MARTORDREN-875946 format. One line per field, with one value per residue (C-alpha): x, y, z; chain. Coordinates in nm, 4 decimals, padded with zeros to 6 digits. Layout:
c1	(X,...) $
c2	(Y,...) $
c3	(Z,...) $
mol	(A,...) $
REM end
This chain:
c1	(-01.0659,-01.0543,-01.2742,-01.4770,-01.5018,-01.4192,-01.7082,-01.9529,-01.8180,-01.8528,-02.2010,-02.3055,-02.1507,-02.3294,-02.6623,-02.6485,-02.5171,-02.2150,-01.8814,-01.5347,-01.4848,-01.8242,-01.7808,-01.4303,-01.5634,-01.8416,-01.6043,-01.3255,-01.0494,-00.8627,-01.0294,-00.7235,-00.8218,-01.1742,-01.0463,-00.7901,-01.0407,-01.3049,-01.0440,-00.8928,-00.5484,-00.5956,-00.7819,-00.7610,-00.8467,-00.9018,-01.2083,-01.3087,-01.2998,-01.4648,-01.7530,-01.7998,-01.8167,-02.0806,-02.2794,-02.2621,-02.3585,-02.6388,-02.5469,-02.5500,-02.2455,-02.0084,-02.1560,-01.8543,-01.5785,-01.4664,-01.3344,-00.9968,-00.9894,-00.8078,-00.6280,-00.5156,-00.2042,-00.0400,00.3316,00.4234,00.2636,00.4274,00.7695,00.7168,00.6235,00.9194,01.1320,01.5074,01.7231) $
c2	(01.2212,01.2503,01.4906,01.3096,01.5996,01.9674,02.0661,01.8974,02.1165,02.4262,02.3315,02.2655,02.6006,02.7858,02.6011,02.7153,03.0612,03.0106,03.1575,03.0466,03.2750,03.2102,02.8334,02.8574,03.0514,02.7943,02.5025,02.6718,02.6338,02.8694,03.0124,02.8759,02.5255,02.5702,02.7397,02.4720,02.1968,02.3800,02.4330,02.0898,02.2028,02.0010,01.6673,01.5552,01.7032,01.5946,01.3991,01.6842,01.9392,01.7090,01.6222,01.9877,02.0936,01.8330,01.9330,02.3103,02.2560,02.0267,01.7372,01.3674,01.2295,01.0873,01.2827,01.5100,01.3112,00.9549,00.7979,00.6349,00.2600,00.0871,-00.2429,-00.4689,-00.6629,-00.8965,-00.8303,-01.1696,-01.0776,-00.7337,-00.8897,-01.1532,-00.8805,-00.6579,-00.6171,-00.6616,-00.3556) $
c3	(01.3232,00.9531,00.7583,00.5014,00.2445,00.2869,00.0651,00.3076,00.5899,00.3804,00.2791,00.6442,00.7511,00.4727,00.5481,00.9094,00.8133,01.0384,00.9365,01.0210,01.3234,01.4707,01.4442,01.5860,01.8848,01.9423,01.9055,02.1046,01.8534,01.6240,01.3144,01.1272,01.2167,01.0808,00.7675,00.6968,00.7361,00.5197,00.2411,00.2543,00.3773,00.6924,00.6843,01.0479,01.3839,01.7396,01.8350,02.0639,01.7788,01.5241,01.7563,01.8562,01.4860,01.4128,01.7219,01.6480,01.2816,01.4009,01.1755,01.2614,01.4393,01.1736,00.8788,00.8474,01.0195,01.0219,01.3378,01.2890,01.2478,01.5326,01.4812,01.7639,01.6878,01.9358,02.0307,01.8782,01.5408,01.5465,01.6025,01.3253,01.0805,01.1522,00.8412,00.8990,00.8223) $
mol	(A,A,A,A,A,A,A,A,A,A,A,A,A,A,A,A,A,A,A,A,A,A,A,A,A,A,A,A,A,A,A,A,A,A,A,A,A,A,A,A,A,A,A,A,A,A,A,A,A,A,A,A,A,A,A,A,A,A,A,A,A,A,A,A,A,A,A,A,A,A,A,A,A,A,A,A,A,A,A,A,A,A,A,A,A) $
REM end
């Protein structure tokens, strides 16, 4: 899932008085992942981590992360749109 805005994550952490290591322990991920997300060095993470972060920070689902948009394309359409080499 894609992080909407790193500043929102930092604000939510500060508002709940939860640091990087504590949030990482609660979410069960590395502190590096939380740090990279909070500083904008990483903009995507797994659905499991994104949902756990929102749950631990007690924010509404979807407030911090955007679910990826899925497109369904038929095999015929995909073949027709293939660019020749």
